[in-house]
VOVEXDREN-377707 format. One line per field, with one value per residue (C-alpha): x, y, z; residue number from 1. Coordinates in nm, 2 decimals. Layout:
BEGIN
X	X;... .
Y	Y;... .
Z	Z;... .
migu	NUM;... .
# end
This chain:
BEGIN
X	-0.63;-0.54;-0.48;-0.43;-0.06;0.02;0.26;0.15;0.24;-0.06;-0.16;-0.15;-0.27;-0.06;-0.25;-0.08;-0.12;-0.33;-0.04;-0.08;0.22;0.29;0.39;0.41;0.13;0.02;-0.32;-0.51;-0.84;-1.06;-1.43;-1.64;-1.33;-1.24;-0.90;-0.79;-0.42;-0.14;0.12;0.48;0.77;1.15;1.20;1.34;1.29;0.91;0.74;0.59;0.68;1.02;1.02;1.36;1.49;1.55;1.17;1.11;1.09;1.27;1.44;1.44;1.11;0.85;0.48;0.31;0.03;-0.09;-0.14;-0.44;-0.67;-0.90;-0.82;-1.00;-0.88;-0.83;-0.55;-0.33;-0.06;0.10;0.17;0.54;0.54;0.35;0.44;0.56;0.35;0.55;0.53;0.15;0.12;0.31;0.07;-0.24;-0.11;-0.04;-0.38;-0.55;-0.37;-0.48;-0.84;-0.87;-0.93;-1.27;-1.37;-1.30;-1.61;-1.47 .
Y	1.29;0.96;0.65;0.28;0.23;0.57;0.57;0.84;0.99;0.97;0.97;0.61;0.46;0.16;-0.16;-0.21;0.14;0.46;0.65;0.81;0.90;1.01;0.70;0.58;0.36;0.22;0.31;0.01;0.19;0.48;0.51;0.79;0.95;0.62;0.51;0.14;0.12;-0.13;-0.02;0.03;-0.03;0.03;-0.28;-0.51;-0.82;-0.79;-1.01;-0.83;-0.68;-0.51;-0.14;0.02;0.38;0.34;0.30;0.62;0.51;0.74;0.42;0.06;-0.07;-0.34;-0.32;-0.51;-0.70;-0.83;-0.47;-0.34;-0.08;0.22;0.58;0.90;1.10;1.39;1.19;1.20;1.46;1.40;1.16;1.05;0.84;0.58;0.21;0.08;-0.18;-0.48;-0.38;-0.32;-0.67;-0.81;-0.64;-0.76;-1.12;-1.13;-0.98;-1.22;-1.52;-1.40;-1.34;-1.67;-1.83;-1.67;-1.90;-2.20;-2.30;-2.56 .
Z	-0.88;-0.71;-0.91;-0.82;-0.80;-0.65;-0.36;-0.11;0.22;0.46;0.83;0.93;1.26;1.38;1.46;1.80;1.93;1.90;1.76;1.42;1.20;0.85;0.65;0.29;0.15;-0.19;-0.32;-0.43;-0.51;-0.41;-0.38;-0.23;-0.07;0.10;-0.01;0.03;0.08;0.15;0.41;0.31;0.55;0.52;0.74;0.47;0.70;0.65;0.40;0.09;-0.25;-0.27;-0.36;-0.44;-0.44;-0.81;-0.85;-0.65;-0.29;-0.03;0.11;-0.01;0.12;0.12;0.02;0.30;0.13;0.47;0.60;0.40;0.54;0.45;0.51;0.43;0.13;0.37;0.55;0.23;0.22;-0.11;-0.39;-0.42;-0.74;-0.94;-0.96;-1.29;-1.48;-1.37;-1.00;-1.03;-1.18;-0.88;-0.64;-0.84;-0.85;-0.48;-0.39;-0.63;-0.47;-0.12;-0.23;-0.41;-0.07;-0.08;-0.37;-0.16;0.04;0.29 .
migu	1;2;3;4;5;6;7;8;9;10;11;12;13;14;15;16;17;18;19;20;21;22;23;24;25;26;27;28;29;30;31;32;33;34;35;36;37;38;39;40;41;42;43;44;45;46;47;48;49;50;51;52;53;54;55;56;57;58;59;60;61;62;63;64;65;66;67;68;69;70;71;72;73;74;75;76;77;78;79;80;81;82;83;84;85;86;87;88;89;90;91;92;93;94;95;96;97;98;99;100;101;102;103;104;105;106 .
# end
């Protein structure tokens, strides 16, 4: 059973190519076998929420809150670990801040 806050390994298509690779991602939510995720990278120069090996990541990484997409449940290979409450709050806060722009009708 998938839960919001699970870090998974899934088939991910890169935005700048048609290449598909197995990569980590964070589950934001699931509905009707469509899973909305945030990409995770080990490139620590990228902007996002830090994720450490102590938290369960294979390598120190970054949750990329600017790289959100939908995958099929069938593309998920396995669940690695679940984010702690503090880290989930950080994800929620950053998403809320980004989505707050929808409230502004300029």
